C-alpha positions as CSV (number, residue, x, y, z in Angstrom):
1,M,-20.3,-17.0,2.3
2,K,-23.0,-14.7,0.6
3,N,-21.2,-14.5,-2.6
4,S,-20.7,-18.3,-2.5
5,L,-24.5,-18.8,-2.1
6,V,-25.3,-16.3,-4.9
7,A,-22.9,-18.3,-7.2
8,R,-24.2,-21.6,-6.4
9,T,-27.8,-20.3,-6.9
10,A,-26.8,-18.8,-10.2
11,L,-25.0,-21.7,-11.3
12,A,-27.9,-24.2,-10.3
13,G,-30.5,-22.0,-12.3
14,G,-28.4,-22.3,-15.4
15,V,-27.9,-26.0,-15.1
16,L,-32.0,-26.2,-14.6
17,A,-32.7,-24.1,-17.3
18,A,-30.4,-26.3,-19.8
19,T,-31.5,-29.5,-18.7
20,L,-35.2,-29.1,-17.9
21,P,-36.8,-30.3,-21.0
22,G,-34.9,-33.5,-20.9
23,L,-35.4,-34.0,-17.1
24,A,-39.1,-33.4,-17.6
25,M,-39.7,-36.6,-19.4
26,A,-37.9,-38.7,-17.0
27,Q,-38.6,-37.0,-13.5
28,E,-41.4,-39.6,-13.0
29,A,-39.2,-42.6,-13.7
30,N,-36.0,-41.5,-11.8
31,P,-36.2,-38.4,-9.4
32,Q,-33.1,-39.4,-7.2
33,G,-30.9,-39.9,-10.3
34,R,-32.0,-36.4,-11.7
35,I,-31.2,-34.7,-8.6
36,A,-27.7,-36.4,-8.2
37,Q,-27.0,-35.5,-11.9
38,L,-28.0,-31.7,-11.5
39,E,-25.5,-31.5,-8.2
40,R,-22.7,-33.0,-10.2
41,R,-23.2,-30.6,-12.7
42,V,-23.1,-27.8,-10.3
43,A,-19.9,-29.2,-8.6
44,Q,-18.2,-29.3,-12.1
45,L,-19.2,-25.8,-13.0
46,E,-17.9,-24.5,-9.4
47,S,-14.5,-26.3,-9.9
48,Q,-14.3,-24.3,-13.3
49,Q,-15.2,-21.1,-11.9
50,G,-13.0,-21.0,-8.9
51,D,-13.7,-18.1,-6.3
52,A,-16.5,-15.4,-6.9
53,T,-13.9,-12.8,-7.5
54,S,-11.7,-15.0,-9.9
55,V,-12.0,-15.8,-13.8
56,Q,-10.5,-18.3,-15.8
57,T,-9.3,-17.3,-19.2
58,P,-9.3,-19.5,-22.4
59,A,-5.2,-19.5,-22.2
60,G,-5.7,-21.3,-18.6
61,A,-4.8,-17.8,-16.5
62,T,-6.5,-17.0,-13.3
63,L,-7.6,-13.3,-12.9
64,D,-8.3,-12.1,-9.3
65,F,-9.9,-8.8,-9.1
66,Y,-9.4,-6.8,-5.9
67,G,-9.9,-3.3,-4.5
68,Y,-12.1,-1.0,-2.4
69,A,-14.2,1.9,-2.2
70,K,-13.3,4.5,0.3
71,A,-14.7,7.7,1.5
72,D,-12.7,10.2,3.6
73,F,-14.1,13.3,5.4
74,F,-11.7,15.9,6.5
75,A,-11.9,18.8,9.2
76,D,-8.6,21.0,9.3
77,E,-7.9,23.4,12.0
78,D,-4.9,25.4,11.1
79,Y,-4.1,25.1,7.2
80,D,-6.1,23.6,4.4
81,L,-4.0,20.5,4.0
82,G,-6.0,19.2,0.8
83,N,-6.6,15.7,-0.1
84,T,-3.8,14.2,2.2
85,I,-1.5,15.9,4.7
86,F,1.1,16.2,2.0
87,S,1.1,20.0,1.8
88,L,2.3,20.0,5.5
89,G,5.7,19.9,4.0
90,S,5.3,23.3,2.7
91,A,3.1,24.7,5.5
92,G,4.1,28.5,6.2
93,L,5.6,28.9,2.8
94,P,4.3,31.9,0.4
95,D,3.2,28.8,-2.1
96,G,2.0,26.6,0.7
97,P,-1.7,25.7,2.0
98,E,-3.8,28.5,3.0
99,D,-3.8,29.2,6.8
100,E,-7.5,28.5,7.5
101,G,-9.4,25.8,8.6
102,T,-11.6,23.8,6.3
103,Q,-13.6,20.7,5.6
104,D,-13.9,18.5,2.8
105,A,-14.8,14.9,1.7
106,I,-13.3,12.8,-1.2
107,A,-13.2,9.4,-2.6
108,Y,-10.0,9.5,-4.4
109,E,-8.3,6.8,-2.7
110,T,-10.7,4.3,-4.2
111,R,-8.6,1.5,-5.7
112,L,-9.0,-1.3,-8.5
113,G,-6.5,-4.1,-8.9
114,L,-6.1,-7.4,-10.9
115,N,-3.4,-10.3,-10.1
116,A,-3.1,-12.9,-12.7
117,T,-1.4,-16.2,-12.7
118,L,-0.5,-18.2,-15.6
119,P,1.0,-22.1,-15.0
120,T,3.8,-22.6,-17.3
121,E,6.2,-25.9,-17.5
122,M,8.8,-23.8,-15.8
123,G,6.7,-22.5,-12.9
124,D,3.9,-19.8,-12.3
125,M,4.2,-16.1,-14.2
126,G,2.4,-13.7,-12.4
127,A,1.1,-9.9,-13.1
128,T,-0.3,-7.1,-11.3
129,I,-1.9,-4.1,-12.4
130,E,-3.4,-1.5,-10.0
131,G,-4.9,2.0,-10.0
132,D,-6.3,4.5,-7.9
133,F,-8.2,8.2,-8.5
134,Y,-5.4,10.4,-7.2
135,G,-4.2,11.2,-10.6
136,D,-4.1,14.8,-11.8
137,G,-4.3,16.2,-8.2
138,G,-7.5,14.0,-7.5
139,G,-10.4,12.7,-9.5
140,E,-8.5,11.1,-12.6
141,F,-7.7,7.3,-12.7
142,R,-3.8,6.8,-12.3
143,L,-1.5,3.9,-12.4
144,R,-0.1,2.8,-9.5
145,L,1.5,-0.6,-10.0
146,A,2.2,-2.6,-13.2
147,Y,4.8,-5.4,-13.3
148,G,5.2,-9.1,-14.0
149,E,6.9,-12.0,-12.1
150,F,8.5,-15.0,-13.3
151,M,11.1,-17.5,-11.5
152,G,12.0,-14.9,-9.1
153,L,12.5,-12.1,-11.6
154,Q,10.3,-9.2,-11.5
155,A,10.1,-6.2,-14.2
156,G,7.6,-3.1,-14.1
157,K,6.2,-0.4,-11.9
158,N,6.4,-1.4,-8.2
159,W,7.4,0.1,-4.8
160,T,11.1,1.0,-4.5
161,N,12.9,-2.0,-3.3
162,W,14.7,-0.3,-0.3
163,M,11.2,0.8,1.0
164,P,10.1,-1.0,4.2
165,L,6.8,-1.6,2.9
166,A,5.6,-4.4,5.2
167,T,6.2,-2.1,8.1
168,Y,4.7,1.0,6.9
169,P,2.6,2.4,9.5
170,V,-1.1,2.0,8.7
171,T,-3.2,5.0,8.9
172,L,-6.6,6.5,7.5
173,D,-4.6,9.4,6.2
174,F,-3.3,8.4,2.7
175,Q,0.2,10.0,3.3
176,G,1.1,8.6,6.5
177,P,3.9,9.7,9.1
178,A,6.8,11.7,8.3
179,G,10.3,10.2,7.6
180,I,9.8,7.1,5.6
181,P,10.7,6.3,1.7
182,F,7.6,6.5,-0.4
183,A,8.3,6.0,-4.2
184,R,6.9,3.8,-6.9
185,E,9.5,3.4,-9.8
186,T,10.0,1.3,-13.1
187,Q,12.6,-1.6,-12.1
188,L,14.1,-4.7,-12.7
189,R,14.3,-6.8,-9.6
190,Y,15.4,-10.3,-8.5
191,T,14.2,-12.1,-5.5
192,F,15.4,-15.2,-4.1
193,E,15.9,-17.1,-0.7
194,P,19.6,-17.7,0.1
195,M,18.6,-19.8,3.3
196,D,15.6,-20.7,5.3
197,A,13.6,-17.7,6.8
198,V,15.5,-15.3,4.6
199,E,14.2,-13.3,1.6
200,A,16.8,-11.3,-0.2
201,S,16.2,-9.0,-3.4
202,V,18.4,-6.6,-5.7
203,S,17.0,-4.1,-8.2
204,V,18.1,-1.6,-10.7
205,E,15.5,1.4,-10.7
206,D,14.4,4.3,-12.3
207,D,15.7,7.2,-9.8
208,P,12.8,9.6,-8.7
209,N,15.0,12.7,-9.3
210,G,14.5,13.6,-12.7
211,E,18.1,14.9,-12.6
212,S,19.8,11.7,-11.8
213,D,22.9,10.7,-13.4
214,R,22.3,6.8,-13.5
215,F,19.8,4.1,-12.5
216,A,19.5,3.7,-8.6
217,V,20.3,0.3,-7.4
218,T,19.0,-1.2,-4.2
219,A,19.3,-4.3,-2.1
220,A,17.3,-5.7,0.8
221,A,17.2,-8.9,2.9
222,Q,14.4,-10.0,5.6
223,Y,14.8,-12.4,8.2
224,T,11.2,-13.7,9.6
225,F,11.3,-15.4,13.0
226,N,7.6,-16.1,12.8
227,D,4.3,-14.9,11.4
228,D,4.3,-11.6,13.4
229,T,8.1,-10.9,14.1
230,S,10.8,-9.9,11.5
231,V,13.5,-7.7,10.8
232,R,14.6,-6.1,7.3
233,L,17.6,-4.2,5.9
234,G,17.2,-2.2,2.7
235,V,20.0,-0.1,0.9
236,V,20.0,2.2,-2.0
237,S,22.7,3.9,-4.1
238,R,22.1,6.8,-6.5
239,E,24.2,9.7,-8.2
240,I,22.9,13.1,-8.5
241,E,24.7,16.1,-10.1
242,G,27.8,14.1,-9.8
243,E,27.2,13.8,-5.9
244,S,26.8,10.1,-4.7
245,G,23.9,9.4,-2.4
246,Y,22.8,6.4,-0.3
247,G,20.1,5.3,2.1
248,I,19.7,2.6,4.7
249,A,16.5,1.7,6.0
250,L,16.2,-0.7,9.2
251,S,12.8,-2.1,10.0
252,G,11.1,-4.6,12.2
253,A,7.6,-5.8,13.2
254,A,6.8,-7.8,16.5
255,G,3.8,-9.2,18.4
256,L,4.0,-7.7,22.0
257,W,1.1,-9.3,23.8
258,Q,-2.4,-10.7,23.1
259,G,-3.8,-8.1,20.4
260,G,-0.7,-5.9,20.8
261,S,1.7,-5.3,18.0
262,V,4.5,-2.7,17.0
263,V,6.2,-1.6,13.5
264,A,9.1,0.4,13.8
265,N,11.7,2.0,11.0
266,Y,14.9,3.7,11.1
267,I,16.2,5.7,8.1
268,H,19.6,7.2,7.5
269,G,21.0,8.6,4.0
270,E,22.8,11.3,2.1
271,G,20.9,12.7,-1.1
272,I,17.7,11.0,-0.3
273,G,15.3,13.7,-0.1
274,S,13.3,13.0,-3.2
275,Y,12.6,9.6,-2.1
276,M,10.8,10.6,1.3
277,V,6.9,10.8,2.1
278,F,7.5,14.7,2.1
279,P,10.1,15.4,-0.5
280,T,13.0,17.7,-0.2
281,D,16.2,18.5,-1.9
282,D,18.6,15.9,-2.6
283,I,21.5,18.3,-3.1
284,Y,22.3,21.7,-1.5
285,D,25.1,23.9,-2.0
286,G,26.9,21.2,-4.1
287,D,26.5,18.6,-1.5
288,A,24.2,15.5,-0.8
289,V,21.9,16.6,1.9
290,E,22.0,14.1,5.3
291,T,18.8,12.7,6.6
292,D,18.0,10.9,9.5
293,A,14.4,9.5,10.2
294,A,12.3,7.3,12.5
295,Q,8.8,6.1,13.0
296,I,6.9,3.7,15.2
297,Q,3.5,2.6,15.2
298,L,1.8,0.7,18.4
299,S,-1.3,-1.3,17.6
300,Q,-4.0,-2.8,20.2
301,A,-6.8,-4.9,19.4
302,V,-9.6,-4.0,21.9
303,T,-12.1,-6.6,20.7
304,D,-12.1,-8.5,17.6
305,K,-13.8,-5.7,15.9
306,I,-12.3,-2.6,17.4
307,T,-8.5,-1.4,17.0
308,L,-6.6,1.5,18.5
309,S,-3.1,2.6,17.4
310,G,-0.7,5.5,17.3
311,A,2.2,6.3,15.0
312,W,4.8,8.7,15.5
313,G,7.2,10.0,12.6
314,Y,10.2,12.2,12.5
315,R,12.6,13.4,10.3
316,E,15.7,15.7,10.5
317,I,17.7,17.4,7.5
318,D,21.2,18.8,8.0
319,A,21.4,21.5,5.3
320,G,19.2,24.3,3.7
321,A,18.3,27.8,3.3
322,A,16.6,29.5,6.1
323,N,13.2,28.8,5.0
324,D,13.6,25.3,4.1
325,T,12.7,22.5,6.1
326,E,15.0,21.3,9.0
327,E,12.6,18.9,10.8
328,L,9.1,17.4,10.1
329,E,7.2,15.4,12.8
330,T,3.8,13.8,12.8
331,V,1.5,12.0,15.3
332,H,-1.4,9.9,14.1
333,I,-3.9,8.5,16.6
334,T,-6.6,6.2,15.1
335,A,-9.6,4.2,16.2
336,T,-11.1,1.7,13.7
337,Y,-14.2,-0.5,13.7
338,K,-15.0,-3.5,11.8
339,P,-18.6,-4.8,11.8
340,V,-17.7,-7.5,9.3
341,E,-14.3,-8.2,7.6
342,P,-14.7,-6.4,4.2
343,V,-16.0,-3.2,6.1
344,T,-13.7,-0.6,8.0
345,M,-15.0,2.5,10.0
346,G,-12.6,4.7,11.7
347,V,-11.6,8.3,13.1
348,E,-8.3,9.7,13.2
349,Y,-6.4,12.7,14.7
350,I,-3.3,14.0,12.9
351,N,-0.9,16.7,14.2
352,G,2.0,17.7,12.0
353,T,4.8,20.1,12.7
354,R,7.1,21.8,10.2
355,R,10.4,23.7,11.5
356,E,12.7,25.8,9.5
357,F,16.4,26.5,9.4
358,D,15.7,30.0,10.6
359,G,13.6,28.7,13.6
360,D,10.0,29.3,12.6
361,S,7.5,26.5,13.4
362,F,4.1,25.6,11.9
363,D,1.7,23.4,13.2
364,A,-1.3,21.8,11.4
365,N,-4.3,19.8,12.9
366,R,-6.5,17.4,11.2
367,W,-9.4,15.4,12.2
368,Q,-10.3,12.6,9.7
369,A,-13.2,9.9,9.2
370,S,-13.2,7.2,6.9
371,V,-15.1,4.3,5.6
372,K,-13.8,1.6,3.5
373,Y,-15.6,-1.0,1.6
374,E,-13.1,-4.0,0.4
375,F,-13.9,-6.7,-2.3
């Protein structure tokens, strides 16, 4: 509302400046006509401008800018986990995080994005470009997404098609729970609707493992029951060092009661370690490594401004050396407050455990506070 008011004021000011000389001569003769003419001109310019965050190009494309500024404040009790809890995957190893508590604050998750839409005689063409500041370990701008879409065909860099993005647990921590696929790859994807309430997609993608023998191939299908209830199945096929690998991701979301919701994911596969949020080896001793994983998050809106949630993630790996990771487990307990829709303030407690094949176990605890301003 405020942006709309500012836009209207600016437009009215510009029109007034441009028309004032002529209107001044006629104001005594026809003041009502002058006001009506001014209002019509403002309405005309507003229809050309679109939203406050949209820009019309001479070619007829609509550019919509989006993003947010976010500040994160950390307090680690056991290990210096760094900018995210990514280093939980190497806790206890010689090259892992320092085993001492620390505090830090960053703004690297700050994000900038652009959606473009261009009408054509065969339908709209769309493009998305998005980046944040986690590049080079943090502080450098990096490309997250860059893809175009036309008639269901998508080409460019996007989240891997078999990843259950819509049911990815939402946390203040950028890394998120253990045991879920987490990869953005250059791909060619086709999305279609074979029947009502069903969306299907297939893709050929660059493999996240640089030693892969071919492109990865994926397929996914989602059935939507209503606005807050859906189920999805995603699969991937890959080949690394002559060994075949595959992954299955079964996910779902549902509204439970007033203000309550749940998202859940189950992952199974062989040779999918490099796809996971805490990556591990795809191949061990010449064989594809088997992985089982699960996550669940329960959320409850306490008021229209306060939400509480808890997320649990778990991953089990079936083969590795004595000091390799056999199990990863995470818990995120989160409280958020939205004084107005574009502003989110929150606190989060994170506990992570890494267990090795030799039986050793390493725990890490983090407290995090975040403030985010969206536009």
